[in-house]
PDB file with SEQRES, HELIX, SHEET and CRYST1 records, atoms N, CA, C and O in Angstrom:
SEQRES   1 A   64  MET ASP GLU LYS SER LEU VAL SER LEU ALA VAL GLY ALA          
SEQRES   2 A   64  MET ASP GLU THR LYS ARG SER GLY GLY GLY PHE ALA GLY          
SEQRES   3 A   64  CYS ALA PRO ASP GLN ILE LYS ALA PRO THR ASP GLN VAL          
SEQRES   4 A   64  VAL LEU ALA GLY ASP ILE ARG GLU ALA ILE ASP LYS ASN          
SEQRES   5 A   64  GLU LEU ILE LEU HIS TYR GLN PRO LYS VAL ALA MET              
HELIX    1 AA1 GLU A    3  SER A   20  1                                  18    
HELIX    2 AA2 THR A   36  ASP A   50  1                                  15    
CRYST1    1.000    1.000    1.000  90.00  90.00  90.00 P 1           1          
ATOM      1  N   MET A   1       9.737  13.579   7.452  1.00  0.00           N  
ATOM      2  CA  MET A   1       9.112  12.291   7.190  1.00  0.00           C  
ATOM      3  C   MET A   1       8.946  12.170   5.673  1.00  0.00           C  
ATOM      4  O   MET A   1       8.477  13.098   5.014  1.00  0.00           O  
ATOM      5  N   ASP A   2       9.334  11.022   5.134  1.00  0.00           N  
ATOM      6  CA  ASP A   2       9.266  10.843   3.691  1.00  0.00           C  
ATOM      7  C   ASP A   2       7.894  10.330   3.249  1.00  0.00           C  
ATOM      8  O   ASP A   2       7.032  10.011   4.068  1.00  0.00           O  
ATOM      9  N   GLU A   3       7.724  10.262   1.939  1.00  0.00           N  
ATOM     10  CA  GLU A   3       6.444   9.880   1.353  1.00  0.00           C  
ATOM     11  C   GLU A   3       6.002   8.476   1.772  1.00  0.00           C  
ATOM     12  O   GLU A   3       4.832   8.261   2.090  1.00  0.00           O  
ATOM     13  N   LYS A   4       6.929   7.529   1.772  1.00  0.00           N  
ATOM     14  CA  LYS A   4       6.574   6.146   2.122  1.00  0.00           C  
ATOM     15  C   LYS A   4       6.148   6.037   3.581  1.00  0.00           C  
ATOM     16  O   LYS A   4       5.254   5.255   3.905  1.00  0.00           O  
ATOM     17  N   SER A   5       6.771   6.805   4.458  1.00  0.00           N  
ATOM     18  CA  SER A   5       6.385   6.789   5.871  1.00  0.00           C  
ATOM     19  C   SER A   5       4.981   7.341   6.063  1.00  0.00           C  
ATOM     20  O   SER A   5       4.198   6.804   6.846  1.00  0.00           O  
ATOM     21  N   LEU A   6       4.666   8.414   5.347  1.00  0.00           N  
ATOM     22  CA  LEU A   6       3.325   8.989   5.444  1.00  0.00           C  
ATOM     23  C   LEU A   6       2.262   8.025   4.935  1.00  0.00           C  
ATOM     24  O   LEU A   6       1.204   7.877   5.546  1.00  0.00           O  
ATOM     25  N   VAL A   7       2.549   7.374   3.817  1.00  0.00           N  
ATOM     26  CA  VAL A   7       1.593   6.400   3.277  1.00  0.00           C  
ATOM     27  C   VAL A   7       1.434   5.240   4.248  1.00  0.00           C  
ATOM     28  O   VAL A   7       0.327   4.739   4.448  1.00  0.00           O  
ATOM     29  N   SER A   8       2.535   4.813   4.851  1.00  0.00           N  
ATOM     30  CA  SER A   8       2.484   3.728   5.820  1.00  0.00           C  
ATOM     31  C   SER A   8       1.596   4.088   7.007  1.00  0.00           C  
ATOM     32  O   SER A   8       0.801   3.264   7.461  1.00  0.00           O  
ATOM     33  N   LEU A   9       1.726   5.306   7.508  1.00  0.00           N  
ATOM     34  CA  LEU A   9       0.880   5.750   8.620  1.00  0.00           C  
ATOM     35  C   LEU A   9      -0.588   5.844   8.196  1.00  0.00           C  
ATOM     36  O   LEU A   9      -1.482   5.496   8.967  1.00  0.00           O  
ATOM     37  N   ALA A  10      -0.832   6.310   6.984  1.00  0.00           N  
ATOM     38  CA  ALA A  10      -2.211   6.411   6.493  1.00  0.00           C  
ATOM     39  C   ALA A  10      -2.850   5.032   6.380  1.00  0.00           C  
ATOM     40  O   ALA A  10      -4.016   4.857   6.733  1.00  0.00           O  
ATOM     41  N   VAL A  11      -2.098   4.061   5.894  1.00  0.00           N  
ATOM     42  CA  VAL A  11      -2.610   2.690   5.788  1.00  0.00           C  
ATOM     43  C   VAL A  11      -2.899   2.137   7.185  1.00  0.00           C  
ATOM     44  O   VAL A  11      -3.915   1.473   7.393  1.00  0.00           O  
ATOM     45  N   GLY A  12      -2.019   2.406   8.128  1.00  0.00           N  
ATOM     46  CA  GLY A  12      -2.237   1.955   9.505  1.00  0.00           C  
ATOM     47  C   GLY A  12      -3.473   2.581  10.121  1.00  0.00           C  
ATOM     48  O   GLY A  12      -4.239   1.904  10.807  1.00  0.00           O  
ATOM     49  N   ALA A  13      -3.674   3.878   9.880  1.00  0.00           N  
ATOM     50  CA  ALA A  13      -4.868   4.554  10.400  1.00  0.00           C  
ATOM     51  C   ALA A  13      -6.131   4.000   9.758  1.00  0.00           C  
ATOM     52  O   ALA A  13      -7.146   3.828  10.432  1.00  0.00           O  
ATOM     53  N   MET A  14      -6.077   3.718   8.462  1.00  0.00           N  
ATOM     54  CA  MET A  14      -7.233   3.144   7.771  1.00  0.00           C  
ATOM     55  C   MET A  14      -7.575   1.767   8.353  1.00  0.00           C  
ATOM     56  O   MET A  14      -8.743   1.465   8.598  1.00  0.00           O  
ATOM     57  N   ASP A  15      -6.562   0.946   8.568  1.00  0.00           N  
ATOM     58  CA  ASP A  15      -6.798  -0.384   9.151  1.00  0.00           C  
ATOM     59  C   ASP A  15      -7.383  -0.279  10.552  1.00  0.00           C  
ATOM     60  O   ASP A  15      -8.298  -1.026  10.901  1.00  0.00           O  
ATOM     61  N   GLU A  16      -6.862   0.639  11.356  1.00  0.00           N  
ATOM     62  CA  GLU A  16      -7.363   0.835  12.714  1.00  0.00           C  
ATOM     63  C   GLU A  16      -8.816   1.305  12.692  1.00  0.00           C  
ATOM     64  O   GLU A  16      -9.620   0.862  13.512  1.00  0.00           O  
ATOM     65  N   THR A  17      -9.155   2.190  11.771  1.00  0.00           N  
ATOM     66  CA  THR A  17     -10.531   2.677  11.644  1.00  0.00           C  
ATOM     67  C   THR A  17     -11.471   1.541  11.273  1.00  0.00           C  
ATOM     68  O   THR A  17     -12.573   1.440  11.813  1.00  0.00           O  
ATOM     69  N   LYS A  18     -11.042   0.690  10.356  1.00  0.00           N  
ATOM     70  CA  LYS A  18     -11.868  -0.459   9.951  1.00  0.00           C  
ATOM     71  C   LYS A  18     -12.073  -1.413  11.125  1.00  0.00           C  
ATOM     72  O   LYS A  18     -13.175  -1.920  11.330  1.00  0.00           O  
ATOM     73  N   ARG A  19     -11.005  -1.658  11.898  1.00  0.00           N  
ATOM     74  CA  ARG A  19     -11.108  -2.584  13.040  1.00  0.00           C  
ATOM     75  C   ARG A  19     -12.044  -2.041  14.111  1.00  0.00           C  
ATOM     76  O   ARG A  19     -12.827  -2.787  14.700  1.00  0.00           O  
ATOM     77  N   SER A  20     -11.959  -0.731  14.361  1.00  0.00           N  
ATOM     78  CA  SER A  20     -12.757  -0.163  15.438  1.00  0.00           C  
ATOM     79  C   SER A  20     -14.186   0.157  15.015  1.00  0.00           C  
ATOM     80  O   SER A  20     -15.048   0.382  15.865  1.00  0.00           O  
ATOM     81  N   GLY A  21     -14.443   0.179  13.717  1.00  0.00           N  
ATOM     82  CA  GLY A  21     -15.785   0.474  13.231  1.00  0.00           C  
ATOM     83  C   GLY A  21     -16.129   1.944  13.293  1.00  0.00           C  
ATOM     84  O   GLY A  21     -17.284   2.321  13.097  1.00  0.00           O  
ATOM     85  N   GLY A  22     -15.142   2.780  13.564  1.00  0.00           N  
ATOM     86  CA  GLY A  22     -15.378   4.216  13.659  1.00  0.00           C  
ATOM     87  C   GLY A  22     -15.279   4.898  12.308  1.00  0.00           C  
ATOM     88  O   GLY A  22     -14.993   4.253  11.299  1.00  0.00           O  
ATOM     89  N   GLY A  23     -15.513   6.191  12.290  1.00  0.00           N  
ATOM     90  CA  GLY A  23     -15.463   6.945  11.055  1.00  0.00           C  
ATOM     91  C   GLY A  23     -14.109   7.569  10.783  1.00  0.00           C  
ATOM     92  O   GLY A  23     -13.840   8.012   9.666  1.00  0.00           O  
ATOM     93  N   PHE A  24     -13.246   7.606  11.807  1.00  0.00           N  
ATOM     94  CA  PHE A  24     -11.929   8.206  11.616  1.00  0.00           C  
ATOM     95  C   PHE A  24     -10.981   7.684  12.683  1.00  0.00           C  
ATOM     96  O   PHE A  24     -11.412   7.125  13.692  1.00  0.00           O  
ATOM     97  N   ALA A  25      -9.687   7.869  12.452  1.00  0.00           N  
ATOM     98  CA  ALA A  25      -8.671   7.490  13.433  1.00  0.00           C  
ATOM     99  C   ALA A  25      -7.476   8.395  13.259  1.00  0.00           C  
ATOM    100  O   ALA A  25      -7.112   8.741  12.135  1.00  0.00           O  
ATOM    101  N   GLY A  26      -6.870   8.778  14.350  1.00  0.00           N  
ATOM    102  CA  GLY A  26      -5.631   9.529  14.301  1.00  0.00           C  
ATOM    103  C   GLY A  26      -4.472   8.547  14.287  1.00  0.00           C  
ATOM    104  O   GLY A  26      -4.632   7.377  14.635  1.00  0.00           O  
ATOM    105  N   CYS A  27      -3.326   9.023  13.887  1.00  0.00           N  
ATOM    106  CA  CYS A  27      -2.185   8.118  13.881  1.00  0.00           C  
ATOM    107  C   CYS A  27      -0.913   8.876  14.224  1.00  0.00           C  
ATOM    108  O   CYS A  27      -0.763  10.060  13.920  1.00  0.00           O  
ATOM    109  N   ALA A  28      -0.028   8.174  14.849  1.00  0.00           N  
ATOM    110  CA  ALA A  28       1.302   8.681  15.158  1.00  0.00           C  
ATOM    111  C   ALA A  28       2.264   7.528  14.933  1.00  0.00           C  
ATOM    112  O   ALA A  28       1.876   6.370  15.085  1.00  0.00           O  
ATOM    113  N   PRO A  29       3.494   7.811  14.580  1.00  0.00           N  
ATOM    114  CA  PRO A  29       4.443   6.731  14.276  1.00  0.00           C  
ATOM    115  C   PRO A  29       4.584   5.684  15.379  1.00  0.00           C  
ATOM    116  O   PRO A  29       4.815   4.511  15.088  1.00  0.00           O  
ATOM    117  N   ASP A  30       4.447   6.094  16.642  1.00  0.00           N  
ATOM    118  CA  ASP A  30       4.605   5.139  17.735  1.00  0.00           C  
ATOM    119  C   ASP A  30       3.309   4.401  18.080  1.00  0.00           C  
ATOM    120  O   ASP A  30       3.340   3.484  18.901  1.00  0.00           O  
ATOM    121  N   GLN A  31       2.184   4.764  17.487  1.00  0.00           N  
ATOM    122  CA  GLN A  31       0.907   4.131  17.804  1.00  0.00           C  
ATOM    123  C   GLN A  31       0.501   3.026  16.840  1.00  0.00           C  
ATOM    124  O   GLN A  31      -0.053   2.008  17.255  1.00  0.00           O  
ATOM    125  N   ILE A  32       0.770   3.219  15.583  1.00  0.00           N  
ATOM    126  CA  ILE A  32       0.265   2.294  14.569  1.00  0.00           C  
ATOM    127  C   ILE A  32       1.421   1.734  13.765  1.00  0.00           C  
ATOM    128  O   ILE A  32       2.281   2.473  13.285  1.00  0.00           O  
ATOM    129  N   LYS A  33       1.430   0.422  13.626  1.00  0.00           N  
ATOM    130  CA  LYS A  33       2.424  -0.216  12.781  1.00  0.00           C  
ATOM    131  C   LYS A  33       1.719  -0.684  11.513  1.00  0.00           C  
ATOM    132  O   LYS A  33       0.924  -1.624  11.547  1.00  0.00           O  
ATOM    133  N   ALA A  34       2.008  -0.036  10.416  1.00  0.00           N  
ATOM    134  CA  ALA A  34       1.392  -0.383   9.133  1.00  0.00           C  
ATOM    135  C   ALA A  34       2.193  -1.498   8.468  1.00  0.00           C  
ATOM    136  O   ALA A  34       3.366  -1.705   8.779  1.00  0.00           O  
ATOM    137  N   PRO A  35       1.552  -2.204   7.558  1.00  0.00           N  
ATOM    138  CA  PRO A  35       2.263  -3.255   6.818  1.00  0.00           C  
ATOM    139  C   PRO A  35       3.241  -2.609   5.832  1.00  0.00           C  
ATOM    140  O   PRO A  35       2.891  -2.345   4.682  1.00  0.00           O  
ATOM    141  N   THR A  36       4.475  -2.355   6.297  1.00  0.00           N  
ATOM    142  CA  THR A  36       5.430  -1.602   5.489  1.00  0.00           C  
ATOM    143  C   THR A  36       5.837  -2.339   4.221  1.00  0.00           C  
ATOM    144  O   THR A  36       6.164  -1.694   3.224  1.00  0.00           O  
ATOM    145  N   ASP A  37       5.828  -3.668   4.226  1.00  0.00           N  
ATOM    146  CA  ASP A  37       6.188  -4.412   3.016  1.00  0.00           C  
ATOM    147  C   ASP A  37       5.230  -4.079   1.878  1.00  0.00           C  
ATOM    148  O   ASP A  37       5.655  -3.898   0.736  1.00  0.00           O  
ATOM    149  N   GLN A  38       3.933  -3.997   2.192  1.00  0.00           N  
ATOM    150  CA  GLN A  38       2.946  -3.679   1.161  1.00  0.00           C  
ATOM    151  C   GLN A  38       3.127  -2.250   0.671  1.00  0.00           C  
ATOM    152  O   GLN A  38       2.978  -1.982  -0.521  1.00  0.00           O  
ATOM    153  N   VAL A  39       3.439  -1.350   1.555  1.00  0.00           N  
ATOM    154  CA  VAL A  39       3.627   0.052   1.180  1.00  0.00           C  
ATOM    155  C   VAL A  39       4.857   0.193   0.295  1.00  0.00           C  
ATOM    156  O   VAL A  39       4.825   0.911  -0.704  1.00  0.00           O  
ATOM    157  N   VAL A  40       5.931  -0.481   0.651  1.00  0.00           N  
ATOM    158  CA  VAL A  40       7.150  -0.432  -0.158  1.00  0.00           C  
ATOM    159  C   VAL A  40       6.891  -1.024  -1.534  1.00  0.00           C  
ATOM    160  O   VAL A  40       7.323  -0.466  -2.543  1.00  0.00           O  
ATOM    161  N   LEU A  41       6.185  -2.157  -1.583  1.00  0.00           N  
ATOM    162  CA  LEU A  41       5.867  -2.787  -2.866  1.00  0.00           C  
ATOM    163  C   LEU A  41       5.016  -1.862  -3.726  1.00  0.00           C  
ATOM    164  O   LEU A  41       5.264  -1.731  -4.925  1.00  0.00           O  
ATOM    165  N   ALA A  42       4.023  -1.225  -3.135  1.00  0.00           N  
ATOM    166  CA  ALA A  42       3.175  -0.295  -3.890  1.00  0.00           C  
ATOM    167  C   ALA A  42       4.003   0.866  -4.427  1.00  0.00           C  
ATOM    168  O   ALA A  42       3.796   1.296  -5.561  1.00  0.00           O  
ATOM    169  N   GLY A  43       4.927   1.373  -3.639  1.00  0.00           N  
ATOM    170  CA  GLY A  43       5.806   2.446  -4.096  1.00  0.00           C  
ATOM    171  C   GLY A  43       6.720   1.990  -5.219  1.00  0.00           C  
ATOM    172  O   GLY A  43       6.966   2.730  -6.171  1.00  0.00           O  
ATOM    173  N   ASP A  44       7.227   0.751  -5.101  1.00  0.00           N  
ATOM    174  CA  ASP A  44       8.090   0.210  -6.143  1.00  0.00           C  
ATOM    175  C   ASP A  44       7.327   0.025  -7.453  1.00  0.00           C  
ATOM    176  O   ASP A  44       7.863   0.274  -8.532  1.00  0.00           O  
ATOM    177  N   ILE A  45       6.078  -0.413  -7.350  1.00  0.00           N  
ATOM    178  CA  ILE A  45       5.263  -0.603  -8.554  1.00  0.00           C  
ATOM    179  C   ILE A  45       4.996   0.744  -9.217  1.00  0.00           C  
ATOM    180  O   ILE A  45       5.102   0.867 -10.437  1.00  0.00           O  
ATOM    181  N   ARG A  46       4.650   1.754  -8.418  1.00  0.00           N  
ATOM    182  CA  ARG A  46       4.430   3.089  -8.980  1.00  0.00           C  
ATOM    183  C   ARG A  46       5.676   3.607  -9.686  1.00  0.00           C  
ATOM    184  O   ARG A  46       5.600   4.188 -10.769  1.00  0.00           O  
ATOM    185  N   GLU A  47       6.817   3.386  -9.057  1.00  0.00           N  
ATOM    186  CA  GLU A  47       8.075   3.834  -9.653  1.00  0.00           C  
ATOM    187  C   GLU A  47       8.364   3.093 -10.959  1.00  0.00           C  
ATOM    188  O   GLU A  47       8.822   3.701 -11.927  1.00  0.00           O  
ATOM    189  N   ALA A  48       8.100   1.788 -10.992  1.00  0.00           N  
ATOM    190  CA  ALA A  48       8.312   1.003 -12.210  1.00  0.00           C  
ATOM    191  C   ALA A  48       7.381   1.470 -13.327  1.00  0.00           C  
ATOM    192  O   ALA A  48       7.780   1.507 -14.491  1.00  0.00           O  
ATOM    193  N   ILE A  49       6.153   1.825 -12.984  1.00  0.00           N  
ATOM    194  CA  ILE A  49       5.212   2.345 -13.988  1.00  0.00           C  
ATOM    195  C   ILE A  49       5.725   3.668 -14.533  1.00  0.00           C  
ATOM    196  O   ILE A  49       5.727   3.883 -15.746  1.00  0.00           O  
ATOM    197  N   ASP A  50       6.161   4.558 -13.646  1.00  0.00           N  
ATOM    198  CA  ASP A  50       6.665   5.865 -14.070  1.00  0.00           C  
ATOM    199  C   ASP A  50       7.884   5.731 -14.991  1.00  0.00           C  
ATOM    200  O   ASP A  50       8.061   6.520 -15.919  1.00  0.00           O  
ATOM    201  N   LYS A  51       8.715   4.727 -14.725  1.00  0.00           N  
ATOM    202  CA  LYS A  51       9.933   4.536 -15.521  1.00  0.00           C  
ATOM    203  C   LYS A  51       9.714   3.608 -16.714  1.00  0.00           C  
ATOM    204  O   LYS A  51      10.657   3.282 -17.434  1.00  0.00           O  
ATOM    205  N   ASN A  52       8.456   3.181 -16.921  1.00  0.00           N  
ATOM    206  CA  ASN A  52       8.114   2.294 -18.030  1.00  0.00           C  
ATOM    207  C   ASN A  52       8.936   0.998 -17.987  1.00  0.00           C  
ATOM    208  O   ASN A  52       9.463   0.556 -19.008  1.00  0.00           O  
ATOM    209  N   GLU A  53       9.040   0.398 -16.804  1.00  0.00           N  
ATOM    210  CA  GLU A  53       9.848  -0.804 -16.598  1.00  0.00           C  
ATOM    211  C   GLU A  53       9.028  -2.097 -16.551  1.00  0.00           C  
ATOM    212  O   GLU A  53       9.590  -3.176 -16.360  1.00  0.00           O  
ATOM    213  N   LEU A  54       7.728  -2.000 -16.721  1.00  0.00           N  
ATOM    214  CA  LEU A  54       6.907  -3.200 -16.659  1.00  0.00           C  
ATOM    215  C   LEU A  54       6.731  -3.798 -18.050  1.00  0.00           C  
ATOM    216  O   LEU A  54       6.645  -3.079 -19.045  1.00  0.00           O  
ATOM    217  N   ILE A  55       6.679  -5.119 -18.099  1.00  0.00           N  
ATOM    218  CA  ILE A  55       6.453  -5.837 -19.349  1.00  0.00           C  
ATOM    219  C   ILE A  55       5.182  -6.656 -19.186  1.00  0.00           C  
ATOM    220  O   ILE A  55       5.011  -7.353 -18.186  1.00  0.00           O  
ATOM    221  N   LEU A  56       4.303  -6.574 -20.156  1.00  0.00           N  
ATOM    222  CA  LEU A  56       3.042  -7.293 -20.103  1.00  0.00           C  
ATOM    223  C   LEU A  56       3.157  -8.582 -20.902  1.00  0.00           C  
ATOM    224  O   LEU A  56       3.558  -8.560 -22.066  1.00  0.00           O  
ATOM    225  N   HIS A  57       2.807  -9.709 -20.282  1.00  0.00           N  
ATOM    226  CA  HIS A  57       2.783 -11.005 -20.952  1.00  0.00           C  
ATOM    227  C   HIS A  57       1.357 -11.535 -20.901  1.00  0.00           C  
ATOM    228  O   HIS A  57       0.700 -11.479 -19.862  1.00  0.00           O  
ATOM    229  N   TYR A  58       0.892 -12.043 -22.022  1.00  0.00           N  
ATOM    230  CA  TYR A  58      -0.454 -12.621 -22.076  1.00  0.00           C  
ATOM    231  C   TYR A  58      -0.354 -14.128 -21.931  1.00  0.00           C  
ATOM    232  O   TYR A  58       0.528 -14.758 -22.515  1.00  0.00           O  
ATOM    233  N   GLN A  59      -1.250 -14.698 -21.158  1.00  0.00           N  
ATOM    234  CA  GLN A  59      -1.334 -16.141 -21.021  1.00  0.00           C  
ATOM    235  C   GLN A  59      -2.784 -16.537 -21.295  1.00  0.00           C  
ATOM    236  O   GLN A  59      -3.641 -16.426 -20.419  1.00  0.00           O  
ATOM    237  N   PRO A  60      -3.046 -16.993 -22.503  1.00  0.00           N  
ATOM    238  CA  PRO A  60      -4.415 -17.377 -22.828  1.00  0.00           C  
ATOM    239  C   PRO A  60      -4.870 -18.578 -21.986  1.00  0.00           C  
ATOM    240  O   PRO A  60      -4.087 -19.481 -21.692  1.00  0.00           O  
ATOM    241  N   LYS A  61      -6.117 -18.565 -21.619  1.00  0.00           N  
ATOM    242  CA  LYS A  61      -6.688 -19.687 -20.874  1.00  0.00           C  
ATOM    243  C   LYS A  61      -7.742 -20.325 -21.762  1.00  0.00           C  
ATOM    244  O   LYS A  61      -8.651 -19.656 -22.254  1.00  0.00           O  
ATOM    245  N   VAL A  62      -7.607 -21.617 -21.955  1.00  0.00           N  
ATOM    246  CA  VAL A  62      -8.488 -22.356 -22.837  1.00  0.00           C  
ATOM    247  C   VAL A  62      -9.077 -23.534 -22.075  1.00  0.00           C  
ATOM    248  O   VAL A  62      -8.350 -24.297 -21.439  1.00  0.00           O  
ATOM    249  N   ALA A  63     -10.398 -23.678 -22.140  1.00  0.00           N  
ATOM    250  CA  ALA A  63     -11.047 -24.840 -21.515  1.00  0.00           C  
ATOM    251  C   ALA A  63     -10.797 -26.051 -22.399  1.00  0.00           C  
ATOM    252  O   ALA A  63     -11.126 -26.045 -23.585  1.00  0.00           O  
ATOM    253  N   MET A  64     -10.228 -27.064 -21.829  1.00  0.00           N  
ATOM    254  CA  MET A  64      -9.925 -28.294 -22.607  1.00  0.00           C  
ATOM    255  C   MET A  64     -11.068 -29.272 -22.515  1.00  0.00           C  
ATOM    256  O   MET A  64     -11.003 -30.355 -23.096  1.00  0.00           O  
TER     257      MET A  64                                                      
END                                                                             
């Protein structure tokens, strides 16, 4: 199982724990479907940070 799959399962277990109001939840790949798009995006952002691929743009906000 790769890193993204493990994170996906952890996110699914966290969501299930929040829904049930319990203190913990177990997870298995066939039990919990995590929001994989968010996990992939988070992994892509981490990778872009590691590779110094992000560009910061400032947009000043002025009250007119």
